[in-house]
N, C-alpha and C positions, 0 to 999 in steps of 0.2 A: 746379744744372744742371752736367753733365758734358760737356765739350768733349774728344772723344778726336781726336787728329791725330797726323800725322808732320810735325814742324817744316820739314822740307826741301821738302815737297810743295807746289807752288805753288797748287793747289786749298785745302788747308787753310790757307795764308796768306792767300788771299782770304776765306776763311770767317772767320778770326779778325779780319781787318780790318773786315768786315762787322759782326760781334758787337760790336767795340769801337766802331764808329761809331754803333751803335744802343744803346749803353750796355746791353747784356745782359750781366748777371753770369754768371759760369762759372768752373769748376774746370777747368783744362787737364791732360790726361793724354797723355803720350807713348805712342803705340800700340806701339812696339817695345821700350821699356825697361820698359813696364807692360802687357804684352799681355792683352787681355780672356781670362778664364777660360772654361772650357767653360760653367759655370753661368750666368756673365753673358750669355754669347753666346746661350745657349738662353732665357734670360729675355727678352733684347731681341727675339729673333727671334719669339717667342710674342706680344709686345706690339706688334710692328711690323705684322704682318699680310703683309708681302711675302714673295716666294718666297726661299728659303734662298740662291739664287744671287746674289741683289742684296747679300749681306753679303761676297761675294768681290771682291777687287781684280782684276778680270778683265783690266786693262790692265796689270798688274805683271809684272815680270821673272819672279818666282817662280812665279806662276799659270802663265805660258807655259812655263817650264822644266820644270815638273812635269807639263805637258800635261793639266791640269785640265779643260779644255774637254771632253776626251773621257771622263776618269774620273769626274767629277761626277754624270752621269746614272745610273751604276751604283752610287752610293755611297748608303747610307741616310742619313737626316738626322742621326742620331747620329754617324756617321762624318765627315760634312761638318763638324759643329760641333767634334768633337775635332780635325779638321785645322786649322779656323780657330784653335783655341786654342794651337796650337803655334808660331805666327809671325805677329806684327802685320803683316807685310808682305803677308800673304795677305788682310787684312781691308780692306773698303772704307772709305775715309775722305774727309773727315772724318765724325765721328758725334757726334750730340747725344743724350744720355740726360737726360730730365727726367720724373721719376716714372714714369707709365705710358706716356710717349710717347717714341718713338725715330725719329731722322732719320738715314738713311744718305746719303752723298754730300751735294754742295752744289748746291742749286738755290736761287737767291735767292728766287723767288716762293713756294716751299715753306717756307722758313725765315721769312719775313715772315708767312705764315699761322699758322705754328706758334708763332713767338716774339713777335710783336707784337700 
């Protein structure tokens, strides 16, 4: 299982603590140092079934600076995926990837259903 996070993010810290407390084995990946590629994002998006906007870190500074709230509706899925692959700070985190399953963001109840 892959745990994709930004170590300075408080939500990622909570998620990591939760994983450790529940003895869930994972490989940690720093989202900025090792940003997901276009191919990875496309695969995860297809497996996840959520709207592509859910993969964007809508509360992040970069998202706001780039005014993506107004631009995303006019962009194709391919353009959005390519944009996400350019900078890890645009990608919502934490993310869990386990085989065909993908979780975006940390909601304890979702993680319990998914992982336990």
